[in-house]
Structure formats: C-alpha cells, structure tokens
C-alpha positions as CSV (number, residue, x, y, z in Angstrom):
1,M,123.1,109.5,137.6
2,A,121.6,107.2,135.5
3,Q,118.3,108.1,135.8
4,E,119.6,111.7,135.3
5,I,121.3,111.1,132.0
6,E,117.9,109.4,130.7
7,H,115.7,112.6,132.0
8,Y,118.3,115.1,130.2
9,Q,117.9,113.1,126.8
10,M,114.1,112.9,127.1
11,E,114.2,116.9,127.7
12,Q,116.3,117.1,124.9
13,F,114.4,115.2,122.7
14,E,111.2,117.2,123.7
15,N,112.8,120.4,123.3
16,V,113.2,120.1,119.8
17,L,109.9,118.4,118.8
18,D,108.1,121.1,121.0
19,G,110.6,124.3,120.8
20,N,110.0,127.3,119.0
21,D,111.0,126.3,115.5
22,K,108.0,125.8,114.0
23,S,109.5,124.4,110.9
24,I,110.1,121.3,112.7
25,S,106.4,119.7,111.8
26,K,108.3,119.5,108.2
27,I,110.8,117.2,109.4
28,P,110.7,113.8,107.7
29,R,109.1,111.0,109.9
30,Y,107.6,113.8,112.5
31,S,104.1,111.8,113.2
32,Q,106.2,109.0,114.2
33,F,108.4,111.0,116.8
34,Q,105.6,112.5,118.2
35,A,104.1,109.0,119.1
36,I,107.2,107.7,120.2
37,K,107.0,110.8,122.5
38,T,103.5,110.2,123.9
39,V,105.2,106.5,124.6
40,L,108.2,107.9,126.2
41,K,106.0,110.4,128.5
42,E,104.0,107.6,130.1
43,I,107.2,105.9,130.4
44,F,108.5,108.2,132.8
45,R,105.3,109.1,134.3
46,S,104.5,105.4,135.5
47,S,108.0,104.8,136.6
48,S,109.7,106.3,139.8
49,A,112.9,104.7,139.5
50,L,113.7,104.7,135.9
51,V,117.3,103.5,135.4
52,D,117.3,101.2,132.2
53,Q,120.0,100.8,130.0
54,Q,117.8,99.7,127.0
55,L,115.8,103.0,127.3
56,R,118.8,105.0,127.6
57,D,120.2,103.5,124.1
58,K,116.6,104.1,122.1
59,L,116.8,107.7,123.5
60,Y,120.1,108.3,122.0
61,N,119.0,106.5,118.8
62,L,115.8,108.8,119.1
63,N,118.2,111.9,119.1
64,N,120.6,111.1,116.2
65,A,117.5,109.9,114.0
66,L,116.0,113.5,114.7
67,T,119.2,115.1,113.9
68,E,119.3,113.2,110.6
69,C,116.2,114.2,110.0
70,R,116.9,117.8,110.6
71,I,119.5,118.3,108.1
72,L,117.5,116.4,105.7
73,S,114.6,119.0,105.8
74,R,116.8,121.9,105.1
75,K,117.4,120.8,101.5
76,H,115.1,122.6,99.0
77,G,113.7,120.7,96.1
78,F,113.3,116.8,96.0
79,Y,115.1,114.0,97.9
80,S,117.9,112.4,95.9
81,P,117.6,108.3,96.1
82,E,120.3,108.2,98.8
83,E,118.2,110.5,100.8
84,L,115.5,108.6,100.3
85,L,117.2,105.5,101.6
86,T,117.8,107.0,104.4
87,I,114.7,108.0,105.3
88,N,113.1,104.7,105.1
89,R,116.0,103.3,107.0
90,I,114.8,105.8,109.8
91,R,111.1,105.0,109.1
92,M,112.1,101.3,110.0
93,E,114.5,102.5,113.4
94,L,111.6,104.4,114.5
95,K,108.6,101.4,113.9
96,Q,111.1,99.2,116.2
97,I,111.9,101.7,118.7
98,K,108.3,102.2,119.3
99,K,107.5,98.9,119.6
100,E,110.4,98.3,122.5
101,L,109.1,101.0,124.3
102,K,105.5,99.9,124.3
103,T,107.0,96.6,125.5
104,I,108.5,98.5,128.2
105,L,105.8,100.7,129.0
106,G,103.6,97.4,129.4
107,N,106.2,95.8,131.9
108,S,106.3,99.0,134.1
109,N,102.9,98.9,134.4
110,R,102.3,95.0,134.9
111,G,101.1,94.5,138.4
112,S,100.4,98.3,139.2
113,N,97.5,99.5,136.5
114,R,97.0,97.3,133.3
115,N,94.6,100.2,132.1
116,I,97.1,102.4,132.0
117,D,99.3,100.8,129.3
118,E,95.9,99.8,127.4
119,Q,94.8,103.6,126.9
120,V,98.7,104.7,126.0
121,V,98.6,101.8,123.4
122,R,95.0,103.2,121.9
123,N,96.1,106.9,122.2
124,V,99.6,106.0,120.0
125,V,97.5,103.8,117.6
126,S,95.0,106.6,117.1
127,I,97.9,109.1,116.6
128,S,99.7,106.9,114.1
129,S,96.5,106.4,112.1
130,K,95.5,109.5,111.6
131,D,98.9,111.5,111.1
132,I,101.1,108.6,109.1
133,E,98.6,108.4,105.9
134,P,95.5,110.7,106.0
135,F,93.2,110.3,103.1
136,R,93.7,113.3,100.9
137,W,91.8,113.4,97.8
138,S,93.1,115.7,94.9
139,T,91.3,116.7,91.6
140,R,92.9,117.7,88.4
141,S,92.1,121.5,89.4
142,V,94.4,123.9,90.1
143,D,94.8,127.8,89.6
144,A,98.3,128.2,87.7
145,S,97.8,131.9,88.5
146,K,99.0,131.5,92.3
147,V,101.6,128.6,91.9
148,Y,105.1,130.0,91.8
149,G,108.6,128.3,91.6
150,F,107.8,125.0,89.4
151,D,108.4,126.5,85.5
152,D,111.3,124.4,85.1
153,D,110.0,121.5,87.0
154,V,106.6,121.7,84.9
155,L,108.9,122.0,81.6
156,S,111.3,119.3,82.3
157,M,108.1,116.9,83.1
158,E,106.4,117.8,80.0
159,K,109.0,117.2,77.6
160,L,109.1,113.9,79.0
161,L,105.6,113.3,78.3
162,V,105.2,114.9,75.3
163,Q,108.7,113.6,73.6
164,E,108.5,111.4,70.4
165,E,109.7,107.9,70.7
166,S,110.6,105.8,68.2
167,R,107.7,103.2,69.0
168,D,104.8,103.2,70.7
169,R,105.1,101.8,74.4
170,F,103.9,102.2,78.0
171,K,105.5,105.6,79.8
172,A,105.7,106.4,83.7
173,I,106.9,109.3,85.6
174,G,107.3,109.2,89.2
175,V,107.1,112.1,91.5
176,V,108.7,111.4,94.8
177,G,109.4,113.7,97.7
178,R,108.1,114.5,101.3
179,E,104.8,115.7,102.1
180,G,103.8,119.1,101.5
181,I,106.4,120.0,98.9
182,G,104.4,120.2,95.8
183,K,104.0,116.8,94.4
184,T,100.7,117.3,93.6
185,T,100.4,120.5,92.4
186,L,103.2,119.7,90.1
187,C,101.2,116.9,88.6
188,Q,98.1,118.9,88.3
189,L,100.1,121.7,86.3
190,V,101.3,119.0,83.8
191,F,98.2,117.7,83.7
192,N,96.1,120.6,82.6
193,K,99.0,122.1,80.0
194,P,97.8,122.2,76.6
195,E,100.5,120.5,74.9
196,V,99.7,117.8,77.2
197,K,96.1,117.6,76.6
198,N,96.8,117.7,73.0
199,K,99.2,115.0,73.1
200,F,96.7,112.2,75.0
201,L,93.2,112.1,75.0
202,P,91.0,110.4,76.9
203,R,93.1,111.8,79.8
204,I,91.8,110.8,83.6
205,W,93.1,112.2,87.0
206,V,93.0,109.1,89.5
207,C,93.4,110.1,92.9
208,M,94.8,107.0,95.1
209,A,94.9,106.8,99.1
210,R,97.1,104.3,100.7
211,H,94.0,102.1,101.2
212,P,91.3,104.1,98.8
213,D,88.5,101.7,99.2
214,G,88.8,101.0,102.9
215,H,90.0,97.5,102.0
216,D,93.2,97.1,104.0
217,D,94.1,93.4,102.4
218,E,93.4,94.5,98.7
219,D,95.9,93.9,96.2
220,L,96.9,97.8,95.4
221,K,96.8,97.0,91.4
222,V,93.8,96.1,91.4
223,A,92.5,98.9,93.6
224,I,94.0,101.4,90.9
225,V,92.5,99.4,88.5
226,K,89.0,99.9,90.1
227,R,89.4,103.4,90.5
228,M,90.6,104.0,87.0
229,L,87.4,102.2,85.7
230,V,85.1,104.2,87.8
231,Y,87.1,107.6,86.8
232,L,86.7,106.5,83.2
233,G,82.8,106.0,83.6
234,V,82.2,102.5,84.7
235,G,79.4,101.8,87.0
236,K,80.9,101.2,90.9
237,E,78.3,97.7,90.8
238,T,79.4,97.0,87.2
239,V,83.2,97.2,88.3
240,K,82.6,95.4,91.3
241,S,80.9,92.4,89.1
242,I,83.6,92.3,87.2
243,F,86.2,91.4,90.1
244,D,83.5,89.4,92.2
245,E,82.2,87.1,89.6
246,K,84.8,86.9,86.8
247,R,88.3,86.2,88.2
248,G,89.2,89.8,88.5
249,L,91.6,91.3,86.0
250,E,91.2,88.2,83.5
251,G,87.3,88.6,83.7
252,L,88.0,92.6,82.9
253,L,90.0,91.3,79.9
C-alpha cells in the first residue's frame, strides 16, 4: 500500500508538469521542478521495492510547493514583496529536496550500478545549469510600436527618474518579477523616452548575467563596474590592468 501511495504522488506530480496546460512552464521555479522530476524518475526505475517514508514526505512537499507556484502564476503584473519571499522560500526548499533525493538515489544504486547514479547527477546538473540562469544579453533597442500594456508602468517609472529632487543624489529603481513578464522591455522603453534622454547625459545600457565574464568567484560589484567601464568606451585591456595591477576600485579612483 505504501508503494502505491508513492507512485500515486509521483503520478500527480508528473501529470501537472507534463499535462496539457501549456501555461505550467510559466510558474515560478519551473526548471527546478523539472530537474527534481528527472531524479525522481531514476529513483523509481532503480528500486523495485520502493518503500521509503522520507521519499513519501518529499513527494507530499513537492506537490504542495507546485500548487503554491501555480496559484502565484495566476497573478498578473509584478509580485508583491510577500510573494517574492514565498518564491524564495520555495526555491530553498526545492534545492534541499533535490539534494536529499540525490542522496537517496545514490544509496539505492550503491552496490548495483554506480554508473547510473553518476550519469543522472551529470544530467541534473546539466539541466539546472542551462535552465536556471541562461545568459540572455539585451541591448537598449526596442520597437515601441510592438509593445502593449506598459503605458502606466512606463509613465510611473519615468516620473520617478526625472522628478526634481531638493538636492542632487544617487537614485536607483529596482524592477523585479518572474522571467518573461517584460522587465527588460519596460526598462528599454523608459531608457529611450525623450524626457529621459534630455535628463540624463550620458546614458549607458549595461547588460549583466549572473556571472557576466565567466568568473564565478568574482565580486558582483566589481563585475558591474568593469562592465560599465567597457560600455563607456574604456578598453578591456585597460580595465583588466586597473583591477589586476592597481588594487581594484581603489586604483580606479
């Protein structure tokens, strides 16, 4: 009976991810759910008598998290701070579940076929690295005639940028939300507004990936400054020499 419960939970999980609802790919943490599904399928294939209370609990938690993400995806527009915290909590929970499932998979294969476990781990790492954070480069260009539904957001953001302050000071505006809702497009529209062009000179469009130059251990602040210098026309070799030979940001000053 216990094994039937686990198979039923797994079937429910797969039916939601692989069903006819095409919008499922838009839910938060979709790539994480898919990577976990890959590990689960290998666990079920590699164990002929799967009865594990821990696995059952993980499947319950996975289906609950999947339901939460489906509810969040039905909202239109930007997420609230509370919803962003919920998504981050789910991200951490899924990360821990995947780690524990990989341990279960390793234990189930130990002594029978170690190569299966190693291959699955490589496959999951490959899926995660490609899906979680692809390097999508953008430019300042956008065809405003083909963009709809951003009028109010553009106007609000423009006012925040160009309004006069009592004293000159640094100003930053954050735009947050799930992948594909138009954050970059919104910034492109505002960047190219005549009012913004007249207010800010020069203007530079700096595109950043998580690890923009392939150095995973590099300080993100340093990476941003390097990219800004390059976009301002400073040669890459000069930028490299500044940070390699002149003690980083202190050398720049």
